N, C-alpha and C positions, 0 to 999 in steps of 0.2 A: 501406339505402334511399338512392337518389341524391338529390342536392339538387333536381333537377328534379321527381322524384316527390313529394318532401316539399312542394314549392311548390304543385303541383297539388292535393294533398290538403288543404293548409292553406287555399288559396283557396276550394275547394268547401265546406270546413267552415265558413268564415266566412260564405259566402253562404247556406248552409243554416240556420245559426243566425240570421242576419238575417231570413230568410224566416219562421222560427219567431216572431221578435219581431213581425213584421208581422201574424201571425195573431192577436195579442192585440187588434188593433183591431176586427175583426168580432166577436170573442168578447165584448168589453166592450159593443159596440153591442147584441148580442142577449141580454145577461146577464139583463135583467128582462123580456124580450119572448118569447124562444124558448129555453127551457132546453136542449133537445136540440141545437140549432145552436150555442149558446154552449159547451156541454160538448165538442162535436166540435172546435171551434176551439181551446179551451184545451188539450185533450188532444193535438191535433196540434202545437200550439206547443211543448209540453213535449217531445214526441218529436223534433221537428226541432231544437229547441235542444240537447237532450242529444246527439243524433247528431252535429250540427254541432260541438259542443264537443269531443267525442271526436276527431273528424277534425282539428280545429284543434290539439289537443294532440299528435296523431300526427305532424302536419306541422311542428310547431315545431322550430326549430333555429337554428344560427348562420348567418344570412344566407339569402337567397332568390334563386333564379335560374330562368330559363325559356328553353328553346330553342324552335325553331319548332314541333317536335312537341308540346311542353308547352303552347304558346300555343293550338294547335288543340284539345288535350284540355281545356284550361280553358274555352275558348269553347263547344265542343259539349257538354262535360260539364255546364256551368252550366245551360244551357237544358234538358237532359234531366233532370238531378237536380231542379231547381226545378220543372219541369213535373210530374214524378211526385209530389214531396212536396206540391205545392199541391193535388193531387187528393184527398188523404186527408180533409181536412175536408169537401169537397164530397160525398164518398161517405158520410160519417158524419153529415151534418147533418140527416138525416131528410126529405129532399126526393125520395127515391126514385131516386137516381142510381146506376146500376151502376158497377163499376170502369171499364168501357170508356167510358161516358158521362162520368164524372168526369175521367178522364185526357184525353179529347178536349176537354172544356171548359177544363181547366187549361192544356193545351198551346196551345189557341186563345187563351187569355188571355195567357200569358207570351210568345207569339210575336206578339202584337197582331194576330192574324188577325180575331177577332170572329165566327167561325162558332159557332153555339150549338145545343145540343140541348134547351134549356130553353124552356118556354112558360109563360104566366101569370106573367111576371116581376114585375108589380106586386103579386102576392100572395105572393111568396117572402119568406123572412126577410131583413131588412135587412142582416144580417151577410154573407149569401151574395152579395147584390148588390154590396156595397162591396168584398168580397173579389175579385170578378171585375174590378172597376175597379182595385183596387190591383195585381193581377197585370199588367194591361196597362200601368199607369203604370211599374211596375218594369221590364217588358220594353222599354218605350219608351226610357227613359234608359239602360238597359243596352246596347241596340243602338247608340245614338248614341256612347257612349264606346268601344265595341268598334270601330265603323266609323271613328272618328277616331284611335284610339290603337293598335289591334292589327292590323286588316286592312291599313292602308297599309304597315306594316312587313313583313308577310308577303306583300304583293303580291297579295292575293286579288282576282281579277276586275278588275284594273286600278286598284285602290284606292291603289296606290303614287303615283298622281298627286296624292294629297292628304296625302302625308307631311308631318308638322309639324316634323320635325327632319331634319338632314342624315345622321345616323347610320343605318346599315343593320342595326345589331345588334338582334336580337330581345330580348335580355336587358334592353334599356332600355325595352321596351314598358310594363312594369308601372309603373315610376316615372312615366313620361310619362302613363300612364292616370290615375294619381292626380292629377296636376296638371290634366289636362283635366277629370276628373270634377268637380272643385271649381267650375271656371268654367261647365261645361255644366250642372251641377246647379243653380247659381244662376239661369241663364237659364231652365231647365226649370221651376223653382219660380215664377219671376216670370210666365212664360206661363200656368202652371196657375192661379195665383191670379187673374190678370187674366181668364182664361176663366171661372173660378168666379164672379167678380163680374158679368161680362157675362151669364152664364146667370141669375143672380139677378134682374137687371133684365128678363130675358126671361120672367119668370113662373115659374121653377123654385123649389122650396123649397130649403133649404140642403143637404139630403141629395142630392136629384137633381142639383143644381148641382155638388156636389163630385164625385159619381160621373161625371157627363158631362165635367167639366173634365179629369179624369184620363184618360178614354178618348179625348177629343178631341185633347189635346196628344200623347198616345202614338200617335195615328192608329190606334186599336184598334177602336172602334166598339161595344163592349158598352154596352147601355142598361139602364135600370131599368124600361122599359115595352115591351110587345110591339110597339107602333107606332113604336118607336125615337124618333129626334129629331122625327118627324112629330107626336108627341103634343103637342108644345109649339110647333108651327110657326105656329099662329094668333097667337102672341105674339112671334114673331120669333126663337125659339131656333135655327131652322135657319140663319138668317143669321149668328148668332153662331158656329155650328159651321163655316159656310163660311169666315169670316175666320180662325179659329184652325186649321182644317185647312190652309189655305194657308200660314200662318205656320209651322206645324209641319213642313210639307213642304220648307221651305227649309233649306239646309245650316247647321247650327249654327256652322260655321266662320265664316260671314259675320257672324253675330251677335258672335262673338268679335273678329273684325276691326273691327267697328263700335265695340265697346267700347275697342279699342286705337287709335281715332282714324281708322279707315277706313270710315266709313258708306257711302261710294260703292260698296263691294264688293257691297252688297245688290242694286244694280241693274246693276252692270257684270259680275258673275259670269256666265260664258257659260251654265252650266246653269240658273241662275235665270231668265235671259232666255228660254231655250228652254222651260223648264217653264211659265212664264207664257204664252208664245205658244201652246203646246199646249192649255193650259187655256182660253184665249180662243177658240181655233178650235173646240175640242170643245163648249164651252158655246153658242157662236153657231150651230154646225151643228145641235146637238140642238134648240135653240130654234126654228130654222127648220123642222126636220122636224116638231116638235110643232104649229107654227102651220099649216103647209101641209096636214098630215093631220088637222087639227082634233081633236087628241088631248085627251081630258078629263084634266086634271091637278088636278081638285078645286077647292079654294078658292085654290090657289096659282097665280100667273101662270106662263106657260110658261117665261120666262127664269129664274125663281127655282127652279122644280122641276128644270129642266135643269142649272143651275149647281150646286146643292147636291148632287144625285145624281152628276153627272159628276165633281166634285172628290172626293166621297166614295169613288168607285170608283177613280179614278186614284191617290189618295194611299193607298189600301188601308185607309181608315177603316171603310167599310162601313155607315155610317149610311144610313137610308132615310127620306126625307120623302114618298115616293110609291112605288107598286108599278110600277117602270119595266118590269117584265116584260110588261105589257100595253100598252106604247106602240107596238108594231109591230116588224116585222123589222129595219128599218134602225137605229132607236135601240138595239135590243138588240145588234146587231152592233157599234155604236160602243162600248157599255159593255164588250163582250167584249174589244175591242181595247185599251181604256183599262186593263184589268186588267194588261196587260203593259207599260204605260208606266212607272208608278212616279213617285216624287218625285225629290228631289235626294240625292246622296250625302252622308252625314253628317247626315241628318235621321232622324226616327223612322219614315219611310215604308219601303216594301218594294218587291218586284218587281225588274225589271231595272235601273231607275234611268235618268234622263234622260241622264247623261253617257255611259253605255255606248251608248245609241242614237246619240248624236252621234259618238262615235269609230267605231262600226261603219259609220255612213253615210259618214264621212270616209274610212275605209279602203276602202270599196267604190268611191267615186269615184276615189281615188288609184290603186287597182289597175286600174280601167278606163282611166284616163289612161296608165298605164304600158304597157298592152297596145296602146293606140292609138299611143303614141309611145314605143317602147322605150328610146330614147336620152335621153329627158327625165328630169330629176331632180326628183322630187316626193315629199314625205313627208306622213304623216298629221299634222295639226295639231290642237291643242286649246288654247284660251285664248291663241291667238297664238304658241304654242310647238310645236316638233316633238315628236311622241310617239315614244319609243323603240319599236323593233319588238317587243321583249319585252313591253312594255305592251299593244301592239295585239293580240299573240297571246293575252295573258292575257284581254283583254276579249272577243275573238271566241270563245275557249275557254269562257269563262263563259256567253256567250249560247247556244252550242251545247249545253252541259251543262244549262242551264236548260230549254231547249225539249225536250231529251232526257228529262229528269226528268219534265217535263209529259206527254210522250207515253207514257212507261212507266206513269205514274200513271193516265192516262186508259184505257189498255189494261187495267190491273189492275182498275179500277173497272167496266169493261165486262164483264170475265170474271166478276166477282162478281155481276153481274146488273142493274146500273144501266142505265137507258135512255141513248141517246147524248147527249142534251142535258145530263142530270144528270151523266154521267160526264165529259164534256168540260169543262163549267163547274165541276164539283166539283174536277177536277184543276187547272184554271186558278186558281180562287179560293183554293185552299189553297197551291199553289206560289208564288202572288203575294201571299199573306197579305191578301186583300181582305175576306173574310167571306161575304157572300151570293153565291150562284151564280145560275144562270138556270133557268127551268122552274118547274113547279108545286110541286115538292118542296122544293128548297133555294133558290128565288128570294127576292126581297126580302120577300115576304109569308109565306115558309115557314121551316122550321128543318131541321136535320140529324138530328133525332130519328128519323124513320122509316127511315133508312138501316140496312142490316145492320151488325152489329158489325165484320165484316171490312172493310167500306168505311171505317168510322170509324178503324180502326187504320192503314189505308193513308193516309188523309187526315192523321192525326196525325203520321205520319212525314214526309209531304210538307210539312206546315206547318213542321216543324223544318228540313228541307232548304232551303226557300225563305227562311226567316228568317235562316239562317246562311250565306247567300250560296252555297249549293249545294256549293261546293268544300270548305268546312269539314267538313260532315257526310260527304260522299262519300269524303273522304280516309281516314276511319276504316275504310272497307271495302276498302282496298287493302293487300295484303301488305307492300309496301315501307314503309308508314307504321309498321308494328310491328317492322320489322327494325332491328337495331343499337341 
């Protein structure tokens, strides 16, 4: 067994054992309330702990190392293995979930998508609800560490722009990931705790506040109530969600720089400025549309309903304080477009990300300028610095593959029998890891439960593709990846 194979097995084993340890939390919560659910989580914890322990022993050896292929295997393997393992207690908890539904729910959780097949959330065992929140919280911090330590070294989708070290060696990714995980973990915990306290002041009890704090900071969107964050909107919980969704959509790198004495980076970072500008424009535009068309937003003022739901969709959180599917054609189109915006690189958000839109726009203008003036020298710039052509190609390639995966997914869902609105929005919301789609079935007021099992499997795969930056998952299906 090569050192790279041992390293992959060891890391996956550690993660699986850690997931088993996390299962003890819902098991203890349900211990004296719901015996069937508690036994399901205890049994699953033992199974995952034992299997992870065996894998850890198999991968143990003198030293660890990882090449580029191993880094991709660890990244994709982690989300696949954890997504499958996390489904075991959901299937066994006695809430009537088939294996298809359990895997869909767990993959939606670990990828922080937030699409759900469950209804009557407030009546489910507390352990199941907190498990869904824990999955999203784990997925949120996991993706931040991966985006800051692994993808920049591999150059995934232009992420090399955010490399934190001068070395190009992949085998230094893991030690660097360990250093980053400590700093990011502390920031993540502080944000989560602050969000928990704020939700408490907004009328939530300790359980609901803890669950929503985890899913807000992870920009995941799983809730403990069918009405999502709107169930506590009358006490201001939606505004708490708005603030922490925005904070969690910022690159954690700027938080690290602030701790290192550069707080100015929070406002001078180009993608932060662009992200906030898009948020302001989207919120203002939606508010204007709601007022002009005299749309009923219930007890919430138009600006508040527009801001909370727009930021929720753009950051991929997926909370809903109102059923925006009934706001009219133009607002729905705005929400559909926002699904593809995303937050900042190095945050817990998903989709294309703002910096890629910036580079793609700069590349388009640069190429047009070159056609108009062939002798002129002009290059693509980002943050005041020229961007290497290889990075530009990487970004444009990512965007092409992202929309290609979206198109293939939409076609497959249509062939399965979904109507055009459900197929298109279902493909968009899963590839962008947003959560709710559009239409009567999977819109903000619906769930994914009525969909055929085949559609749920397609969407589960699409969620993984989107969460792992497209290239990471698709690379596994190329013959070249497995050669040599």
